[in-house]
C-alpha positions in Angstrom: 12.6 -23.3 10.0 13.0 -21.8 13.4 11.4 -18.7 14.9 14.8 -17.0 14.9 14.9 -17.5 11.1 11.4 -16.1 10.8 12.4 -13.0 12.8 15.4 -12.3 10.6 13.7 -12.9 7.3 10.5 -11.0 8.2 12.5 -8.0 9.6 14.7 -7.7 6.5 11.6 -8.0 4.3 9.9 -5.3 6.4 12.9 -3.0 5.9 12.6 -3.5 2.1 8.8 -3.0 2.2 9.4 0.2 4.2 11.8 1.5 1.6 9.2 0.8 -1.1 6.6 2.6 1.0 9.0 5.5 1.5 8.4 6.1 -2.2 5.2 7.7 -1.1 5.9 8.7 2.5 9.1 10.7 1.7 7.8 12.1 -1.6 4.6 13.4 0.1 6.7 15.8 2.2 8.1 17.6 -0.8 4.9 17.9 -2.9 4.9 21.7 -2.5 8.5 21.8 -3.8 7.5 19.7 -6.8 4.5 22.0 -7.4 6.8 25.1 -7.3 9.5 23.5 -9.5 7.1 22.6 -12.3 4.5 25.3 -11.9 1.5 23.1 -11.0 -0.9 23.1 -8.0 -0.3 20.9 -5.0 -3.4 19.0 -6.0 -1.9 18.3 -9.4 1.5 17.5 -7.8 -0.4 14.8 -5.9 -0.3 12.8 -9.1 3.3 12.0 -8.1 1.7 9.9 -5.2 -1.4 8.7 -7.0 0.3 7.3 -10.1 3.0 5.7 -7.9 0.3 4.0 -5.8 -1.7 3.1 -8.9 1.2 1.2 -10.5 2.1 -0.2 -7.1 -1.5 -1.7 -7.0 -1.9 -2.8 -10.6 1.4 -4.7 -11.0 1.2 -6.5 -7.6 -0.8 -9.3 -9.2 1.7 -9.5 -12.1 4.5 -10.0 -9.7 2.5 -12.5 -7.7 1.6 -14.5 -10.8 5.2 -14.5 -12.0 6.3 -15.8 -8.6 3.9 -18.7 -9.1 5.7 -19.5 -12.3 9.4 -19.1 -11.4 9.6 -18.6 -7.6 10.1 -15.4 -5.6 13.8 -14.7 -6.0 14.0 -13.5 -9.6 10.9 -11.3 -9.8 11.8 -9.7 -6.5 15.3 -8.8 -7.8 13.8 -7.4 -11.0 11.2 -5.4 -9.1 13.7 -3.8 -6.7 15.9 -2.9 -9.7 13.0 -1.2 -11.4 12.1 0.6 -8.1 15.7 1.9 -7.8 15.9 2.9 -11.4 12.6 4.7 -11.3 13.6 6.5 -8.1 16.9 7.8 -9.6 15.1 8.8 -12.9 12.5 10.7 -10.9 15.3 12.6 -9.0 16.8 13.6 -12.3 13.6 14.3 -14.3 13.9 17.7 -16.1 10.1 18.0 -16.8 6.9 17.1 -15.0 5.7 14.5 -17.5 9.1 12.7 -17.3 8.8 12.8 -13.5 5.4 11.1 -13.7 6.8 8.5 -16.1 9.7 7.7 -13.7 7.2 7.4 -10.8 5.2 4.9 -12.9 8.3 2.8 -13.4 9.2 3.1 -9.7 5.7 2.0 -8.6 5.7 -0.9 -11.1 8.9 -2.2 -9.6 8.1 -1.4 -5.9 4.9 -3.5 -6.3 7.1 -6.7 -6.2 8.0 -6.0 -2.6 4.8 -6.3 -0.7 3.2 -9.2 -2.6 6.4 -11.2 -2.8 7.4 -10.5 0.7 4.1 -11.8 1.9 4.2 -14.8 -0.5 7.7 -15.7 0.8 6.6 -15.7 4.5 3.3 -17.5 3.7 5.2 -20.3 1.9 8.0 -20.5 4.4 6.1 -20.5 7.7 2.6 -21.3 9.0 0.5 -21.0 12.2 1.5 -18.6 14.9 5.0 -18.2 13.5 3.5 -17.0 10.2 1.2 -14.6 11.9 4.0 -13.1 14.0 6.2 -12.9 10.9 3.5 -11.1 8.9 2.9 -8.7 11.8 6.7 -8.1 12.1 6.9 -7.4 8.3 4.1 -4.9 8.6 5.6 -3.4 11.7 9.1 -2.8 10.3 7.7 -1.5 7.0 5.5 1.0 8.9 8.5 2.0 11.1 10.5 2.8 8.0 7.6 4.4 6.2 6.7 6.5 9.3 10.3 7.8 9.4 10.0 8.5 5.7 8.6 12.1 6.1 11.4 12.9 8.6 14.1 11.4 6.4 12.6 13.2 3.4 12.5 16.5 5.4 16.1 16.2 6.5 17.3 15.2 3.0 15.3 18.0 1.5 16.8 20.5 3.9 20.4 19.3 3.2 20.3 18.4 -0.5 17.0 19.5 -2.0 13.8 17.8 -3.0 15.3 15.7 -5.8 17.5 13.8 -3.5 14.3 12.8 -1.5 12.8 11.0 -4.5 16.0 8.9 -4.9 15.8 7.4 -1.3 14.0 4.1 -2.3 17.0 3.2 -4.4 18.6 2.1 -1.1 16.5 -1.1 -1.5 19.2 -2.6 -3.7 21.4 -2.8 -0.6 18.8 -5.0 1.2 18.2 -7.7 -1.4 21.4 -9.6 -0.8 20.4 -10.2 2.8 17.4 -12.2 1.7 18.9 -14.1 -1.2 19.0 -17.6 0.5 15.6 -17.3 2.0 13.8 -16.7 -1.3 12.2 -19.6 -3.2 13.2 -20.3 -6.8 10.6 -22.9 -8.0 7.2 -22.3 -9.5 4.3 -24.1 -11.3 5.3 -23.2 -14.8 1.9 -21.9 -15.8 1.3 -19.2 -18.4 1.1 -15.5 -17.6 -2.0 -13.9 -19.1 -0.7 -10.6 -20.4 -4.1 -9.4 -21.9 -5.8 -10.0 -18.6 -3.1 -8.0 -16.8 -3.5 -5.1 -19.2 -7.3 -5.1 -18.7 -7.0 -5.1 -14.9 -4.5 -2.3 -15.1 -6.6 -0.1 -17.4 -9.7 -0.6 -15.3 -7.9 0.3 -12.0 -6.4 3.3 -13.8 -9.9 4.5 -14.8 -11.0 4.5 -11.2 -8.1 6.5 -10.0 -8.2 9.0 -12.9 -11.9 9.5 -12.3 -11.5 10.2 -8.6 -8.6 12.6 -9.0 -10.0 14.4 -12.1 -11.3 17.5 -10.1 -7.7 18.7 -9.8 -7.0 18.3 -13.6 -10.2 18.9 -15.6 -12.9 17.2 -17.6 -10.6 15.4 -20.1 -9.1 13.2 -17.3 -12.6 12.6 -15.9 -13.8 11.4 -19.3 -10.8 9.1 -19.9 -11.2 7.6 -16.4 -15.0 7.1 -16.9 -14.4 5.4 -20.2 -11.7 3.1 -18.9 -13.8 2.1 -15.9 -17.1 1.6 -17.6 -15.6 -0.4 -20.5 -12.9 -2.1 -18.6 -15.0 -3.7 -15.8 -17.3 -5.8 -18.0 -14.6 -6.8 -20.4 -12.4 -7.9 -17.5 -15.3 -9.9 -16.0 -15.8 -11.6 -19.4 -12.1 -12.3 -19.6 -12.2 -14.1 -16.3 -15.1 -16.3 -17.4 -13.4 -17.2 -20.6 -9.9 -17.7 -19.1 -10.6 -19.1 -15.6 -6.9 -19.9 -15.2 -5.7 -16.5 -16.5 -4.3 -13.4 -14.8 -7.3 -13.3 -12.4 -7.9 -17.0 -11.7 -11.6 -17.8 -11.3 -10.8 -19.9 -8.2 -9.4 -16.7 -6.6 -11.8 -14.0 -7.6 -14.8 -16.2 -7.0 -13.8 -16.9 -3.4 -15.9 -14.8 -1.1 -13.3 -14.7 1.7 -10.7 -13.3 -0.7 -13.0 -10.8 -2.4 -14.7 -9.5 0.7 -11.5 -9.4 2.8 -9.7 -7.4 0.0 -12.5 -4.9 -0.5 -12.8 -4.3 3.3 -9.1 -4.0 3.7 -8.7 -1.5 0.9 -10.1 1.3 3.1 -7.0 1.0 5.3 -4.4 2.1 2.8 -6.9 4.7 1.5 -6.7 6.3 4.9 -2.9 5.9 5.1 -2.2 7.4 1.7 -4.8 10.1 2.2 -3.1 11.2 5.4 0.3 11.1 3.7 -0.9 13.9 1.5 -3.2 15.7 3.8 -1.0 16.1 6.9 2.1 17.6 5.1 -0.2 19.8 2.9 -2.0 21.4 5.8 1.0 21.9 8.0 3.3 23.2 5.3 0.5 25.6 4.4 0.7 26.8 8.0 4.4 27.5 7.6 6.0 24.3 8.8 9.2 23.1 7.3 9.2 19.6 5.8 11.6 18.3 8.5 9.3 19.6 11.2 6.4 17.7 9.7 8.6 14.6 9.7 9.6 15.1 13.3 5.9 15.3 14.3 5.4 11.9 12.8 8.2 10.2 14.8 5.8 8.8 17.4 4.0 6.8 14.7 7.4 5.0 14.0 7.6 4.2 17.7 4.0 2.8 17.6 4.9 0.8 14.5 7.8 -0.8 16.3 5.6 -1.9 19.3 2.2 -2.7 17.9 3.1 -5.9 16.0 3.6 -7.5 19.4 -0.1 -6.9 19.9 -1.5 -7.4 16.4 0.2 -10.8 15.8 -1.4 -12.5 18.9 -4.7 -10.5 18.3 -4.9 -11.9 14.7 -4.3 -15.5 16.0 -6.9 -15.0 18.7 -9.9 -13.4 16.9 -9.2 -14.4 13.3 -8.6 -12.4 10.1 -12.1 -11.2 9.5 -12.6 -9.6 12.9 -9.1 -8.2 12.7 -10.0 -6.5 9.4 -13.2 -5.1 11.0 -11.1 -3.6 13.9 -8.6 -2.2 11.3 -11.3 -0.6 9.1 -13.0 1.0 12.1 -9.7 2.4 13.3 -9.0 3.8 9.8 -12.3 5.6 9.6 -11.8 7.0 13.1 -8.3 8.2 12.1 -9.8 10.2 9.2 -12.5 11.7 11.3 -9.9 12.7 13.9 -7.7 14.3 11.3 -10.6 16.3 9.9 -11.1 17.6 13.4 -7.4 18.5 13.7 -7.6 20.4 10.4 -10.5 22.4 11.7 -8.7 23.2 14.9 -5.4 24.2 13.4 -3.1 26.2 13.4 -3.2 26.0 17.2 -1.3 23.5 19.3 -4.5 21.5 19.9 -5.1 21.0 16.2 -1.5 19.8 15.8 -1.9 17.3 18.7 -5.1 16.0 17.2 -3.5 15.5 13.8 -0.5 13.7 15.4 -2.9 11.4 17.3 -4.8 10.5 14.1 -1.5 9.4 12.5 -0.9 7.0 15.4 -4.4 5.6 14.9 -4.0 5.0 11.2 -0.6 3.4 11.8 -2.3 0.9 14.1 -5.0 0.3 11.5 -2.4 -0.5 8.8 -0.4 -2.7 11.1 -3.4 -4.9 11.8 -5.1 -4.7 8.4 -2.2 -5.7 6.2 -1.3 -9.0 8.0 -5.0 -9.8 8.5 -5.7 -9.6 4.8 -2.6 -11.7 4.1 -3.7 -14.3 6.6 -7.3 -14.4 5.3 -6.2 -14.9 1.7 -3.4 -17.4 2.6 -6.0 -19.6 4.4 -8.6 -19.4 1.7 -6.8 -20.5 -1.5 -4.7 -23.6 -2.6 -1.0 -23.3 -2.3 -0.5 -23.4 -6.1 -2.3 -20.1 -6.6 -1.3 -18.4 -3.3 1.1 -16.0 -5.0 -1.5 -14.7 -7.5 -4.2 -14.7 -4.8 -2.0 -12.5 -2.6 -1.3 -10.4 -5.6 -4.9 -9.9 -6.4 -5.7 -9.1 -2.8 -2.8 -6.7 -2.6 -3.9 -5.1 -5.9 -7.3 -4.3 -4.4 -5.6 -3.3 -1.1 -3.2 -0.8 -2.7 -5.7 0.4 -5.2 -7.5 1.6 -2.1 -4.3 3.6 -1.3 -4.3 5.1 -4.8 -8.0 6.1 -4.4 -7.2 7.6 -1.0 -4.5 9.8 -2.3 -6.6 10.7 -5.4 -9.6 11.7 -3.2 -7.4 14.0 -1.1 -5.4 15.3 -4.0 -8.3 15.5 -6.4 -11.0 17.2 -4.3 -9.0 18.7 -1.4 -8.2 21.8 -3.4 -11.9 22.1 -4.5 -13.9 21.4 -1.3 -11.2 21.8 1.3 -9.0 19.3 3.0 -11.2 18.7 6.0 -14.2 17.9 3.9 -12.2 15.6 1.6 -11.1 13.6 4.7 -14.7 13.3 5.8 -15.6 11.9 2.4 -12.8 9.4 2.6 -13.9 8.3 6.1 -17.0 6.8 4.6 -14.9 4.1 2.7 -14.0 2.0 5.8 -17.6 1.9 6.8 -18.6 0.6 3.4 -15.8 -2.0 3.8 -17.4 -3.1 7.1 -20.7 -3.8 5.2 -18.8 -5.9 2.7 -17.2 -7.9 5.5 -20.4 -8.6 7.4 -21.1 -12.2 6.1 -17.6 -13.2 7.2 -18.0 -11.7 10.6 -20.9 -14.0 11.3 -18.6 -17.0 11.1 -16.5 -18.1 14.1 -12.9 -16.8 14.0 -10.3 -19.2 12.7 -7.3 -19.1 15.0 -4.0 -20.1 13.5 -3.0 -23.7 14.0 -0.4 -24.6 16.5 2.3 -25.7 14.1 5.4 -23.6 14.1 6.9 -23.8 10.6 6.4 -24.8 7.0 8.9 -26.4 4.7 11.0 -24.2 2.6 9.7 -24.1 -1.0 
């Protein structure tokens, strides 16, 4: 493969990834409209984001495992079709429960995009080319996601909030551009369905528990039960089925586990700000399209930063890159909390805009750094599921971030909720410390890998 091929493939995958991310970015801009339409609070409407992010997280490892079995092409097509179908169903939903169900379907399908995009690049390239390709994928996905609020605001202004929820269906137009670059061979191993269900229920318990302040004690009880019972049962399943949904060789690898936990704070900040920034500005009288326009500079940053993050990742290694990313994510949340306190004046708005730029940088460095750390740590035959497990933890962080802001923002105030969320990246740094003591592992000098 040539570097020109890696540029094209990673760019198109980034566009598809961005459309999947737009499922949250554009939807966040119309939460107040959703709340008004179905007579719920904005905190309750945030379930539209949290449930999407939850299924996005939980089913990543499923898609990753399936790709190990049959290759990338078929599961990616199925996933994008589910994403598009869920987006259209959400746009047409007549009731709030049906809207949430459609968002669950959309998230389950969209989960195929990040893990299979990373798996495709990790299998197709290596060395510096791979690092640049992963950075480019994250960059273009962040560009599209950053433009999501503006696109959502403009579409809402012209066609109403329902049309905004249908935007990710555009992903169907992108898949044909990738067809020949996607692998079609796998190992033929079995898919551990009970293990997948256990992981999904345990992750759901965590998110339900975190967001329960906006919905009441029943949700908190259900979440606590799922989490308390699911965690030990899942651990027992891994010991009894070491080649199952969560392969023991993956979940027992310190580099995979520590990197994924540390990286999870980055999407927590990203998804948290997706809810917090539109919520506080719309409450101050801003129109959705104006909020989207404020976030345009983050799209510019997203287009430029991968030129820095790719070489930085190659130079200092994945672990130190994750440390920089987590620190930036925590700083972004602290800066946003300051902006919330200073608003509605121009200074507060400027501070909030600056915080979005900072969290964009954190995401653009953290996502490829996690992919590189996992890709280097595990054998090729479980790379897909390893990336899926890591992405599961990564995006569960996003679901927790939106749940924290949506769940307790209405109760204790948005600024305080952001301060609480800012602690997570610091905890991630503690998890990462053993890896930081090791010397960084620069990417090898080779330029490509054989096509699978």
